[in-house]
C-alpha positions as CSV (number, residue, x, y, z in Angstrom):
1,X,-26.4,21.2,-19.5
2,X,-23.6,19.1,-18.2
3,X,-20.4,19.8,-16.3
4,X,-17.2,18.2,-15.2
5,X,-15.1,19.7,-12.5
6,X,-14.1,19.5,-8.9
7,X,-16.4,19.4,-5.9
8,X,-16.2,22.4,-3.7
9,X,-14.9,24.7,-6.5
10,X,-16.0,26.2,-9.7
11,X,-16.3,23.7,-12.6
12,X,-13.5,23.5,-15.0
13,X,-15.8,22.9,-18.0
14,X,-19.5,23.5,-18.6
15,X,-21.9,23.0,-21.4
16,X,-24.2,26.0,-21.0
17,X,-27.9,25.4,-21.6
18,X,-29.1,27.3,-24.7
19,X,-31.8,29.9,-24.5
20,X,-34.6,30.1,-27.1
21,X,-33.0,33.2,-28.5
22,X,-29.7,31.4,-29.1
23,X,-31.5,28.4,-30.7
24,X,-33.3,30.9,-33.0
25,X,-29.9,32.2,-34.0
26,X,-28.9,28.6,-34.9
27,X,-26.4,28.3,-32.0
28,X,-26.0,24.6,-31.2
29,X,-23.4,24.6,-28.5
30,X,-22.1,27.0,-25.8
31,X,-19.1,25.8,-23.8
32,X,-17.0,27.5,-21.1
33,X,-13.7,25.9,-20.0
34,X,-11.4,27.7,-17.7
35,X,-10.8,31.1,-19.4
36,X,-12.1,30.1,-22.8
37,X,-15.5,30.2,-24.4
38,X,-16.5,28.2,-27.4
39,X,-19.6,29.0,-29.5
40,X,-20.8,26.6,-32.3
41,X,-23.2,28.0,-34.9
42,X,-24.7,25.5,-37.3
43,X,-26.6,27.2,-40.2
44,X,-29.7,25.2,-41.2
45,X,-29.3,26.2,-44.8
46,X,-25.8,24.6,-45.1
47,X,-26.3,21.5,-47.3
48,X,-23.1,19.9,-45.8
49,X,-24.3,20.5,-42.3
50,X,-21.0,22.1,-41.3
51,X,-20.6,24.3,-38.2
52,X,-18.9,27.6,-37.5
53,X,-16.7,27.5,-34.3
54,X,-16.1,30.8,-32.5
55,X,-13.3,30.9,-29.8
56,X,-13.2,33.8,-27.4
57,X,-11.8,34.7,-23.9
58,X,-14.0,34.1,-20.9
59,X,-14.0,35.5,-17.4
60,X,-16.6,35.3,-14.8
61,X,-15.2,38.4,-13.1
62,X,-15.7,40.4,-16.3
63,X,-18.7,39.3,-18.2
64,X,-18.9,42.7,-19.9
65,X,-15.4,42.2,-21.3
66,X,-16.4,38.7,-22.2
67,X,-19.4,39.9,-24.2
68,X,-17.3,42.6,-26.0
69,X,-14.6,40.0,-26.8
70,X,-17.2,37.7,-28.3
71,X,-18.6,40.5,-30.4
72,X,-15.2,41.1,-31.8
73,X,-14.7,37.5,-32.7
74,X,-18.2,37.3,-34.3
75,X,-17.5,40.4,-36.3
76,X,-14.4,38.7,-37.8
77,X,-16.7,36.0,-39.3
78,X,-19.5,38.2,-40.6
79,X,-19.4,38.4,-44.4
80,X,-16.5,36.0,-44.5
81,X,-16.7,33.6,-47.4
82,X,-16.6,29.9,-47.0
83,X,-17.8,27.6,-44.2
84,X,-16.4,29.8,-41.5
85,X,-18.4,32.9,-42.5
86,X,-21.6,34.3,-41.0
87,X,-24.2,36.2,-43.1
88,X,-24.0,40.0,-43.4
89,X,-27.2,40.4,-41.5
90,X,-26.1,38.4,-38.5
91,X,-26.8,40.4,-35.3
92,X,-23.6,40.1,-33.4
93,X,-24.7,42.3,-30.5
94,X,-27.9,40.3,-30.0
95,X,-26.0,37.0,-30.1
96,X,-23.4,38.2,-27.6
97,X,-26.0,39.6,-25.3
98,X,-27.9,36.2,-25.5
99,X,-24.7,34.4,-24.6
100,X,-24.2,36.6,-21.5
101,X,-27.8,35.9,-20.4
102,X,-27.3,32.2,-20.9
103,X,-24.2,32.3,-18.7
104,X,-26.0,34.3,-16.0
105,X,-28.8,31.7,-16.1
106,X,-26.3,28.9,-15.7
107,X,-24.6,30.7,-12.8
108,X,-27.9,31.0,-11.0
109,X,-28.6,27.3,-11.7
110,X,-25.2,26.4,-10.3
111,X,-25.8,28.4,-7.2
112,X,-29.2,26.9,-6.6
113,X,-27.8,23.4,-7.2
114,X,-25.0,24.0,-4.7
115,X,-27.4,25.5,-2.2
116,X,-29.7,22.4,-2.6
117,X,-26.8,20.0,-2.3
118,X,-25.6,21.7,0.9
119,X,-29.0,21.5,2.4
120,X,-29.3,17.9,1.5
121,X,-25.9,17.2,3.0
122,X,-26.8,19.1,6.2
123,X,-30.0,17.2,6.4
124,X,-28.3,13.8,5.9
125,X,-25.7,14.7,8.6
126,X,-28.5,15.9,10.9
127,X,-30.4,12.6,10.4
128,X,-27.3,10.6,11.3
129,X,-26.4,12.7,14.3
130,X,-30.0,12.6,15.5
131,X,-30.0,8.8,15.2
132,X,-26.7,8.7,17.2
133,X,-28.1,10.9,19.9
134,X,-31.4,8.9,20.1
135,X,-29.4,5.7,20.4
136,X,-27.2,7.3,23.1
137,X,-30.3,8.4,25.1
138,X,-31.8,5.0,24.8
139,X,-28.7,3.4,26.3
140,X,-27.8,5.7,29.3
141,X,-26.1,3.1,31.4
142,X,-24.3,1.3,28.6
143,X,-21.0,-0.3,29.9
144,X,-17.8,-0.7,27.9
145,X,-18.2,-4.4,27.8
146,X,-21.8,-4.3,26.6
147,X,-20.9,-1.8,23.9
148,X,-18.0,-4.0,22.7
149,X,-20.2,-7.1,22.6
150,X,-22.8,-5.4,20.5
151,X,-20.3,-3.7,18.3
152,X,-18.6,-7.0,17.6
153,X,-22.0,-8.5,16.8
154,X,-22.8,-5.7,14.4
155,X,-19.3,-6.0,12.8
156,X,-19.8,-9.7,12.3
157,X,-23.3,-9.0,10.8
158,X,-21.7,-6.5,8.4
159,X,-19.1,-9.0,7.4
160,X,-21.7,-11.8,7.0
161,X,-23.9,-9.6,4.9
162,X,-21.0,-8.7,2.6
163,X,-20.0,-12.3,2.3
164,X,-23.5,-13.1,1.2
165,X,-24.1,-10.2,-1.1
166,X,-20.7,-8.8,-2.3
167,X,-17.9,-11.0,-1.0
168,X,-15.2,-9.4,-3.2
169,X,-15.5,-6.0,-1.4
170,X,-14.5,-7.2,2.1
171,X,-10.7,-6.8,2.0
172,X,-10.9,-3.2,0.7
173,X,-13.7,-2.2,3.1
174,X,-11.8,-3.7,6.1
175,X,-8.8,-1.5,5.2
176,X,-11.0,1.5,4.7
177,X,-12.7,1.1,8.1
178,X,-9.2,0.7,9.7
179,X,-8.2,4.0,8.1
180,X,-11.4,5.7,9.2
181,X,-10.9,4.6,12.8
182,X,-7.5,6.3,12.9
183,X,-9.5,9.5,13.1
184,X,-10.9,8.4,16.5
185,X,-7.6,7.8,18.2
186,X,-6.8,10.5,20.7
187,X,-3.6,12.4,20.1
188,X,-3.1,10.8,16.7
189,X,-2.0,13.6,14.3
190,X,-0.2,11.7,11.5
191,X,-2.4,11.3,8.4
192,X,-2.6,8.1,6.4
193,X,-2.7,8.4,2.6
194,X,-3.5,5.1,0.9
195,X,-4.6,3.9,-2.5
196,X,-6.6,0.7,-3.2
197,X,-5.1,-1.1,-6.2
198,X,-7.4,-3.5,-8.1
199,X,-8.5,-4.5,-11.5
200,X,-12.1,-3.9,-12.7
201,X,-14.5,-6.1,-10.7
202,X,-12.3,-6.2,-7.6
203,X,-14.8,-4.0,-5.7
204,X,-12.6,-0.9,-5.0
205,X,-15.2,1.5,-6.3
206,X,-17.9,-0.1,-4.3
207,X,-15.7,0.1,-1.2
208,X,-15.3,3.8,-1.5
209,X,-18.8,4.8,-2.5
210,X,-20.3,2.8,0.4
211,X,-18.8,5.3,2.9
212,X,-19.4,8.4,0.7
213,X,-22.5,9.5,2.7
214,X,-21.1,8.9,6.1
215,X,-20.8,12.1,8.2
216,X,-17.0,11.8,8.7
217,X,-16.1,11.3,5.1
218,X,-15.6,13.8,2.2
219,X,-16.1,12.3,-1.2
220,X,-15.3,13.6,-4.6
221,X,-15.1,12.0,-8.0
222,X,-12.3,14.2,-9.2
223,X,-10.3,17.2,-8.1
224,X,-7.7,19.6,-9.4
225,X,-4.2,19.5,-7.9
226,X,-4.6,23.2,-7.1
227,X,-7.9,22.6,-5.2
228,X,-6.1,22.2,-1.8
229,X,-5.5,25.9,-1.4
230,X,-7.1,27.9,-4.3
231,X,-5.7,31.1,-5.9
232,X,-8.3,31.2,-8.6
233,X,-8.8,34.7,-10.1
234,X,-12.5,34.0,-10.8
235,X,-13.4,35.1,-7.2
236,X,-12.3,38.1,-5.2
237,X,-13.0,37.7,-1.5
238,X,-11.3,35.6,1.0
239,X,-14.7,34.1,2.1
240,X,-15.3,32.9,-1.5
241,X,-11.8,31.4,-1.7
242,X,-12.3,29.6,1.6
243,X,-15.6,28.2,0.3
244,X,-13.6,26.7,-2.7
245,X,-10.5,25.4,-0.8
246,X,-10.6,21.6,-0.3
247,X,-8.1,21.2,2.5
248,X,-10.3,22.5,5.3
249,X,-13.2,20.3,3.9
250,X,-11.2,17.1,4.6
251,X,-10.0,18.1,8.1
252,X,-10.9,15.4,10.7
253,X,-12.5,13.4,7.9
254,X,-11.7,10.5,5.6
255,X,-11.1,11.8,2.1
256,X,-12.5,9.4,-0.5
257,X,-11.6,9.5,-4.2
258,X,-12.7,6.5,-6.4
259,X,-10.5,7.4,-9.4
260,X,-6.9,8.7,-9.3
261,X,-5.8,7.6,-12.7
262,X,-5.7,11.1,-14.1
263,X,-3.5,12.2,-11.2
264,X,-0.8,9.6,-11.9
265,X,-0.9,9.6,-15.7
266,X,0.7,13.0,-16.3
267,X,4.1,14.3,-17.3
268,X,6.8,13.9,-14.7
269,X,7.0,17.6,-13.9
270,X,3.3,17.7,-13.3
271,X,3.5,14.5,-11.3
272,X,6.2,15.9,-9.1
273,X,4.2,19.1,-8.5
274,X,1.1,17.2,-7.6
275,X,2.8,14.6,-5.3
276,X,4.9,17.3,-3.7
277,X,1.7,19.0,-2.3
278,X,0.3,15.6,-1.2
279,X,3.6,14.7,0.5
280,X,3.4,18.1,2.3
281,X,-0.1,17.6,3.7
282,X,0.8,14.0,4.6
283,X,2.8,15.5,7.5
284,X,-0.4,16.7,9.1
285,X,0.8,20.3,9.2
286,X,-1.4,21.7,6.4
287,X,-0.3,23.6,3.3
288,X,0.5,27.2,2.4
289,X,1.2,28.8,-1.0
290,X,1.7,32.2,-2.5
291,X,0.5,33.8,-5.7
292,X,0.4,37.3,-7.3
293,X,-3.3,37.2,-7.3
294,X,-4.0,36.5,-3.6
295,X,-0.7,36.6,-1.9
296,X,-0.1,34.2,1.0
297,X,-2.9,31.7,1.7
298,X,-3.0,28.4,3.6
299,X,-4.1,26.3,6.5
300,X,-2.2,24.9,9.6
301,X,-2.4,21.5,11.2
302,X,-4.8,19.3,9.3
303,X,-5.5,15.7,10.4
304,X,-7.3,13.4,7.9
305,X,-7.0,10.0,6.3
306,X,-7.3,9.5,2.5
307,X,-8.4,6.4,0.6
308,X,-8.2,6.6,-3.2
309,X,-8.4,3.9,-5.9
310,X,-6.7,3.1,-9.2
311,X,-6.1,-0.1,-11.2
312,X,-2.3,0.0,-10.6
313,X,0.6,2.4,-10.2
314,X,2.7,3.4,-13.2
315,X,6.4,2.8,-12.5
316,X,7.4,6.5,-12.9
317,X,5.3,7.2,-9.8
318,X,7.6,5.1,-7.6
319,X,10.6,6.9,-9.0
320,X,9.1,10.3,-8.1
321,X,8.0,9.1,-4.7
322,X,11.5,7.9,-3.8
323,X,12.8,11.4,-4.4
324,X,10.0,13.3,-2.5
325,X,9.7,10.9,0.4
326,X,7.8,7.7,0.8
327,X,4.5,8.8,2.4
328,X,2.0,7.0,0.2
329,X,0.8,3.5,1.0
330,X,-1.0,1.0,-1.3
331,X,-3.3,-1.9,-0.6
332,X,-3.7,-4.5,-3.4
333,X,-7.1,-6.2,-3.6
334,X,-7.4,-9.9,-4.4
335,X,-9.1,-10.9,-7.6
336,X,-10.7,-14.2,-8.5
337,X,-12.0,-15.1,-12.0
338,X,-15.8,-15.6,-12.0
339,X,-16.8,-19.2,-12.5
340,X,-19.6,-20.3,-14.8
341,X,-21.7,-21.3,-11.8
342,X,-21.2,-17.9,-10.2
343,X,-22.3,-16.1,-13.4
344,X,-25.3,-18.4,-13.7
345,X,-26.3,-17.6,-10.1
346,X,-25.8,-13.9,-10.7
347,X,-28.1,-13.8,-13.8
348,X,-30.8,-16.0,-12.3
349,X,-30.8,-14.2,-9.0
350,X,-33.8,-11.9,-8.6
351,X,-31.9,-9.6,-6.4
352,X,-30.1,-6.9,-8.5
353,X,-26.9,-5.0,-7.7
354,X,-28.8,-2.0,-6.4
355,X,-30.7,-4.0,-3.9
356,X,-27.6,-5.8,-2.7
357,X,-25.8,-2.5,-2.4
358,X,-28.6,-1.0,-0.3
359,X,-28.6,-4.0,2.1
360,X,-24.8,-3.8,2.6
361,X,-24.9,-0.1,3.2
362,X,-27.7,-0.5,5.7
363,X,-25.6,-3.0,7.7
364,X,-22.6,-0.7,7.4
365,X,-24.4,2.3,8.7
366,X,-25.9,0.3,11.5
367,X,-22.4,-0.7,12.6
368,X,-21.0,2.8,12.2
369,X,-23.9,4.4,14.2
370,X,-23.4,2.0,17.1
371,X,-19.7,2.7,17.3
372,X,-20.4,6.4,17.9
373,X,-22.1,5.8,21.3
374,X,-19.1,4.1,22.9
375,X,-19.1,5.0,26.6
376,X,-15.4,5.6,26.7
377,X,-15.4,7.9,23.6
378,X,-15.1,11.6,24.3
379,X,-15.6,14.7,22.3
380,X,-12.1,16.3,22.5
381,X,-11.5,17.5,19.0
382,X,-11.5,21.3,19.0
383,X,-12.3,21.4,15.2
384,X,-15.0,18.7,15.0
385,X,-17.4,18.9,17.9
386,X,-19.1,15.6,17.0
387,X,-15.9,13.6,16.3
388,X,-15.5,11.2,19.2
389,X,-12.0,10.2,20.4
390,X,-10.8,7.1,22.2
391,X,-7.9,7.3,24.7
392,X,-5.3,4.7,23.8
393,X,-3.9,2.2,26.3
394,X,-0.3,1.6,25.2
395,X,0.3,-0.5,28.3
396,X,-2.0,-3.2,26.9
397,X,-0.4,-3.2,23.4
398,X,1.0,-6.7,22.9
399,X,4.8,-6.4,22.7
400,X,4.9,-9.2,20.2
401,X,2.6,-7.2,17.9
402,X,4.8,-4.2,18.2
403,X,7.9,-6.3,17.4
404,X,6.1,-7.5,14.2
405,X,5.4,-3.9,13.2
406,X,9.1,-3.0,13.6
407,X,10.1,-5.9,11.4
408,X,7.6,-4.9,8.7
409,X,8.7,-1.3,8.8
410,X,12.3,-2.3,8.3
411,X,11.3,-4.6,5.4
412,X,9.4,-1.8,3.7
413,X,12.4,0.5,4.1
414,X,14.4,-1.8,2.0
415,X,11.7,-2.6,-0.5
416,X,11.0,1.1,-1.2
417,X,14.6,2.0,-1.4
418,X,15.5,3.7,-4.7
419,X,17.8,1.6,-6.9
420,X,18.3,0.5,-10.5
421,X,20.5,-2.0,-12.3
422,X,22.3,-1.2,-15.6
423,X,24.5,-3.1,-18.0
424,X,28.0,-1.5,-17.8
425,X,27.8,0.3,-21.1
426,X,24.6,2.2,-19.9
427,X,25.7,2.9,-16.4
428,X,26.3,6.6,-15.7
429,X,26.6,6.8,-12.0
430,X,30.1,7.4,-10.5
431,X,29.1,5.5,-7.3
432,X,27.8,2.4,-9.1
433,X,29.2,-1.0,-8.1
434,X,30.0,-3.8,-10.5
435,X,28.3,-7.0,-9.8
436,X,28.7,-10.0,-12.1
437,X,28.2,-8.1,-15.4
438,X,25.8,-5.5,-14.0
439,X,26.2,-2.1,-12.3
440,X,23.7,-0.6,-10.0
441,X,23.1,2.4,-7.8
442,X,21.0,2.8,-4.7
443,X,19.7,5.7,-2.7
444,X,19.5,6.0,1.1
445,X,17.0,4.0,3.0
446,X,14.0,5.8,4.5
447,X,13.7,6.7,8.1
448,X,11.8,3.6,9.4
449,X,10.6,5.4,12.5
450,X,7.9,7.3,10.6
451,X,7.0,4.2,8.6
452,X,6.6,2.2,11.9
453,X,4.4,5.0,13.3
454,X,2.1,4.9,10.2
455,X,1.9,1.1,10.3
456,X,1.2,1.2,14.1
457,X,-1.6,3.6,13.5
458,X,-3.1,1.3,10.9
459,X,-3.0,-1.6,13.4
460,X,-4.6,0.7,16.0
461,X,-7.3,1.7,13.6
462,X,-8.0,-2.0,12.9
463,X,-8.2,-2.7,16.7
464,X,-10.6,0.1,17.2
465,X,-13.0,-1.4,14.6
466,X,-14.2,-3.7,17.3
467,X,-13.7,-1.3,20.2
468,X,-10.3,-2.3,21.4
469,X,-7.9,0.5,22.5
470,X,-4.8,-1.7,22.3
471,X,-3.1,-3.7,19.6
472,X,-2.8,-7.5,19.4
473,X,-1.3,-9.8,16.7
474,X,-4.9,-10.0,15.3
475,X,-4.3,-6.5,13.9
476,X,-1.0,-7.4,12.1
477,X,-2.3,-9.2,9.0
478,X,-3.7,-6.0,7.5
479,X,-0.3,-4.4,8.1
480,X,1.5,-7.3,6.4
481,X,-0.8,-6.9,3.4
482,X,-0.2,-3.1,3.3
483,X,3.6,-3.6,3.4
484,X,3.6,-6.2,0.6
485,X,1.3,-4.0,-1.5
486,X,3.2,-0.7,-1.1
487,X,6.5,-1.6,-2.8
488,X,7.0,-2.2,-6.5
489,X,5.2,-5.3,-7.5
490,X,8.1,-7.1,-9.2
491,X,10.3,-6.7,-6.1
492,X,7.5,-8.1,-3.8
493,X,6.8,-11.0,-6.2
494,X,10.5,-11.9,-6.1
495,X,10.6,-11.7,-2.3
496,X,7.5,-13.9,-2.0
497,X,9.1,-16.5,-4.3
498,X,12.2,-16.4,-2.2
499,X,10.3,-16.8,1.0
500,X,8.3,-19.7,-0.5
501,X,11.7,-21.4,-1.2
502,X,12.8,-20.9,2.4
503,X,15.1,-18.0,1.7
504,X,17.2,-19.6,-1.1
505,X,16.3,-19.6,-4.8
506,X,18.1,-20.1,-8.1
507,X,17.6,-17.7,-11.0
508,X,16.1,-20.5,-13.1
509,X,13.5,-21.1,-10.3
510,X,12.8,-17.4,-9.9
511,X,12.3,-17.1,-13.7
512,X,9.8,-20.0,-13.6
513,X,7.9,-18.6,-10.6
514,X,7.5,-15.2,-12.1
515,X,7.2,-16.4,-15.8
516,X,10.1,-14.2,-17.0
517,X,13.3,-14.9,-18.8
518,X,16.4,-16.0,-16.8
519,X,18.2,-12.9,-17.7
520,X,15.4,-10.7,-16.3
521,X,15.3,-12.9,-13.2
522,X,19.0,-12.4,-12.6
523,X,18.7,-8.7,-13.2
524,X,16.0,-8.6,-10.5
525,X,18.1,-10.6,-8.2
526,X,20.9,-8.0,-8.6
527,X,18.4,-5.2,-7.9
528,X,17.4,-6.9,-4.6
529,X,21.0,-7.2,-3.7
530,X,21.6,-3.6,-4.5
531,X,18.8,-2.5,-2.1
532,X,20.3,-4.7,0.7
533,X,17.6,-7.4,0.9
534,X,19.6,-10.4,-0.4
535,X,23.0,-11.8,-1.2
536,X,23.6,-13.1,-4.8
537,X,26.5,-15.4,-5.8
538,X,27.6,-17.7,-8.5
539,X,27.9,-21.3,-7.4
540,X,30.4,-22.6,-9.9
541,X,27.9,-25.3,-10.9
542,X,26.5,-25.4,-14.4
543,X,23.0,-25.5,-15.7
544,X,21.9,-25.6,-19.3
545,X,19.7,-23.1,-21.2
546,X,19.0,-25.2,-24.3
547,X,22.5,-26.5,-25.2
548,X,24.3,-23.6,-23.7
549,X,25.9,-24.1,-20.2
550,X,25.5,-21.3,-17.7
551,X,26.7,-20.9,-14.1
552,X,24.0,-21.4,-11.4
553,X,23.1,-18.1,-9.8
554,X,21.7,-18.2,-6.3
555,X,19.8,-15.6,-4.3
556,X,19.7,-15.8,-0.5
557,X,17.7,-13.7,2.0
558,X,20.0,-11.9,4.4
559,X,19.6,-13.9,7.6
560,X,21.8,-14.6,10.5
561,X,24.5,-17.2,9.9
562,X,27.6,-18.3,11.8
563,X,29.7,-15.6,10.1
564,X,27.3,-12.6,10.1
565,X,24.1,-11.2,11.5
566,X,21.1,-10.9,9.3
567,X,18.0,-8.7,9.4
568,X,15.3,-10.8,7.9
569,X,15.2,-14.0,9.9
570,X,11.6,-13.3,11.1
571,X,10.2,-13.5,7.6
572,X,11.1,-17.2,7.5
573,X,9.3,-18.0,10.7
574,X,5.9,-19.7,11.1
575,X,4.6,-16.6,12.8
576,X,5.1,-14.5,9.7
577,X,3.7,-17.3,7.5
578,X,0.6,-17.3,9.7
579,X,0.2,-13.6,9.6
580,X,0.6,-13.4,5.9
581,X,-1.8,-16.2,5.3
582,X,-2.4,-16.8,1.6
583,X,-2.0,-13.2,0.7
584,X,-0.1,-12.6,-2.6
585,X,-0.2,-9.2,-4.2
586,X,-2.0,-9.1,-7.6
587,X,-0.3,-7.4,-10.5
588,X,-2.9,-5.4,-12.4
589,X,-0.7,-3.4,-14.7
590,X,-1.9,-5.0,-17.9
591,X,-5.5,-4.0,-17.0
592,X,-4.7,-0.3,-16.6
593,X,-6.4,0.8,-19.8
594,X,-9.5,-1.4,-19.7
595,X,-12.8,0.3,-20.5
596,X,-14.5,-2.0,-18.0
597,X,-13.4,0.3,-15.2
598,X,-15.7,3.0,-16.5
599,X,-18.6,0.6,-16.6
600,X,-18.1,-0.5,-13.0
601,X,-17.9,3.1,-11.8
602,X,-21.1,4.0,-13.6
603,X,-23.0,1.0,-12.1
604,X,-21.8,1.9,-8.6
605,X,-22.6,5.5,-9.0
606,X,-26.2,4.8,-9.9
607,X,-26.6,2.5,-6.9
608,X,-25.1,5.0,-4.5
609,X,-27.5,7.7,-5.6
610,X,-30.5,5.7,-4.9
């Protein structure tokens, strides 16, 4: 028996285990999926080995009706000639009754599985909480300074262990821990929803599963867009519905989803519906909905953070997000091709993946457990009695760090601005503006105050990783990486090329840097002008494409000059270069359909279950 569905709710699809009676009647498959039932009967005397497929309606609330409906469908096949017919002596009542018994057996098995899983989860949480309480009792006079010193030591041990065992997972785990620590900031009520972007082998699945068993996370492999607040007709009572609803399960926790490809790769109308609910809960005020089956249902204020993963983001997603509100953030993971020496070391090393995974998780949980006994942490969450909160000290926030966040929020406001470039014959917008052979339109810029708040919270989360309750410039690099990861990759690549050329670049240079044609490079330059990031002009000078002369086209970052004020001077400073380091977002779009992703997930899943 196998199933695929959402955690916390009834499975969408199940292969029901066959009883001996069904096997005797030559039934080879019994499948339920939503409100449909499929029965496969494979007569042993058929020389061609063909099967008879029976499709009927299915309802957990009305198994009597389900049984009668199946009887009717089976009766249609009895005596029917050809491969879709059943023999005249086929006992349809016995078969239908046996199917009902098999479904009841499966329901009982589901119940026992869920009950056992809940008990295991409770026991795991109790074990962790007991360990935290024992550690707290063993250190009754722990000072803030002593706690921070040991916390920093354990954090460095975690990083050293990862560098030795799984170095590729550190960037994603550092981001994930920063997101987790946001939950511990007192009076922080704005959720962070972020997605790790990385090709197979970048470590994103490992990052997420490592934290899947921590007491302040909620992990699921997949979920239905309707799982937040359920209106399913398969249950009747409000208690049963609340047991299914996913929104209360993630309250005051970090929601972890290792695979979001299915959520993004749908029709635009479905995508809008799904993202609309996500945008709504991103405000931290919960979600409510109405249906004819259960009327008005919902939940109020819900604080959480969410880290998902996918290879890359399809371009239509950016378009939909620009219309709904830019409340999702992305973090692009680096990727290095594995050298021959590394592969040789890997295959000759006696330590397998599972062992390395266990060692890393042990170091991670050792760090997480120690964090929980911080002497200045207090239990002030009315909904999660064990979730400790840290009072923030804004007076100690470095003003220089805050100024960096403001600049980065402004940049992201421009980079995420909706805009498109058209050749004149395809332009259809009345407010488009002509620009050297192209027309373009742009939407309004986002309110950067919210963006700045989200980025500040990420920096605060990073500070709290080592026990600081104030932000310094040491917490800004992760914000820089998030900003440069969140906008469309082609815009960011063009911006980085521009910055690497000290704010001035020709279309021919941009084309060479990005390995695209000059016409595409110029089109991209016009798009960056449309969103307000750069100025573009023709120099009057000539350059040759083959034997054809063309005017030199130059793109300049909008900075302060003698004649005008600019907004992006800071991005040409040594300070920004230092904060950015060698980070360059990786474009993973050509890997989005690779089957290697499934192989990586399966290996990680096996390791995490041990």
